[in-house]
C-alpha positions as a printed NumPy array, in Angstrom:
array([[  0.   ,   0.   ,   0.   ],
       [  2.694,   2.485,   1.04 ],
       [  4.898,   1.513,  -1.892],
       [  2.12 ,   2.177,  -4.396],
       [  1.398,   5.526,  -2.775],
       [  5.068,   6.542,  -2.991],
       [  5.306,   5.346,  -6.566],
       [  2.231,   7.341,  -7.566],
       [  3.676,  10.424,  -5.886],
       [  6.996,   9.931,  -7.662],
       [  5.336,   9.529, -11.046],
       [  3.013,  12.484, -10.55 ],
       [  5.993,  14.656,  -9.607],
       [  7.898,  13.481, -12.666],
       [  4.968,  14.184, -15.004],
       [  4.379,  17.593, -13.419],
       [  8.051,  18.5  , -13.757],
       [  8.075,  17.497, -17.419],
       [  4.931,  19.527, -18.079],
       [  6.484,  22.556, -16.369],
       [  9.631,  22.16 , -18.488],
       [  7.553,  21.898, -21.666],
       [  5.525,  24.982, -20.728],
       [  8.672,  26.998, -19.985],
       [ 10.276,  25.946, -23.269],
       [  7.188,  26.745, -25.325],
       [  6.046,  29.993, -23.695],
       [  8.939,  31.368, -21.652],
       [ 12.018,  30.768, -23.767],
       [ 10.823,  32.529, -26.959],
       [  9.938,  35.673, -24.988],
       [ 13.308,  35.767, -23.267],
       [ 15.179,  35.106, -26.502],
       [ 13.253,  37.827, -28.36 ],
       [ 14.067,  40.301, -25.557],
       [ 17.771,  39.392, -25.809],
       [ 17.659,  39.776, -29.603],
       [ 15.91 ,  43.142, -29.253],
       [ 18.552,  44.457, -26.857],
       [ 21.345,  43.236, -29.124],
       [ 19.755,  44.885, -32.156],
       [ 19.24 ,  48.112, -30.217],
       [ 22.904,  48.185, -29.197],
       [ 24.016,  47.471, -32.765],
       [ 21.758,  50.234, -34.163],
       [ 23.153,  52.732, -31.667],
       [ 26.701,  51.979, -32.765],
       [ 27.714,  50.609, -29.395],
       [ 30.078,  47.695, -29.24 ],
       [ 28.376,  44.522, -28.068],
       [ 28.843,  43.859, -24.385],
       [ 30.591,  40.633, -23.474],
       [ 28.453,  37.996, -21.834],
       [ 29.638,  37.874, -18.22 ],
       [ 27.578,  34.882, -17.168],
       [ 26.082,  32.477, -19.659],
       [ 22.498,  31.36 , -19.303],
       [ 23.695,  27.787, -18.734],
       [ 25.822,  28.883, -15.77 ],
       [ 22.921,  30.916, -14.413],
       [ 20.606,  27.91 , -14.695],
       [ 23.145,  25.764, -12.87 ],
       [ 23.396,  28.392, -10.133],
       [ 19.628,  28.398,  -9.732],
       [ 19.525,  24.616,  -9.605],
       [ 22.406,  24.115,  -7.179],
       [ 21.991,  27.096,  -4.838],
       [ 18.703,  28.982,  -5.072],
       [ 16.239,  26.085,  -5.176],
       [ 17.695,  24.242,  -2.143],
       [ 17.997,  27.572,  -0.296],
       [ 14.295,  28.229,  -0.791],
       [ 13.231,  24.655,  -0.056],
       [ 15.245,  24.098,   3.137],
       [ 15.165,  26.959,   5.625],
       [ 18.363,  28.157,   7.268],
       [ 16.711,  27.824,  10.663],
       [ 14.834,  24.512,  10.802],
       [ 12.086,  24.17 ,  13.399],
       [ 14.101,  22.035,  15.845],
       [ 17.141,  24.361,  16.026],
       [ 16.027,  26.18 ,  19.154],
       [ 14.68 ,  23.115,  20.936],
       [ 16.655,  22.23 ,  24.069],
       [ 16.029,  18.527,  23.512],
       [ 17.568,  18.575,  20.049],
       [ 20.574,  20.581,  21.267],
       [ 21.193,  18.134,  24.124],
       [ 20.865,  15.195,  21.741],
       [ 23.254,  16.719,  19.19 ],
       [ 25.996,  17.489,  21.709],
       [ 25.684,  14.424,  23.91 ],
       [ 29.004,  12.601,  24.163],
       [ 31.139,  15.617,  23.207],
       [ 33.505,  16.617,  25.994],
       [ 32.861,  20.047,  27.493],
       [ 36.33 ,  21.312,  26.674],
       [ 35.754,  21.005,  22.896]])
């Protein structure tokens, strides 16, 4: 029973993630790319030299995946941090002079 429930949750999360990716690719990416093209054309029309790309979009996506998403999902101050019981349990067996 529990295994089937976990499997259904896993599959529904996978399908939802794929649908979100498809939606972003179809509706989000063209808008972003057209905005980038517009800015590049505007710079070229003004005679300005094109600015170098400091951070690629792939690096930015990796940064979002590795740092921002876990930072938002897992709080810096979990609920049990201030609990005396959890502090005693974490430091039990460590000598006082450490």
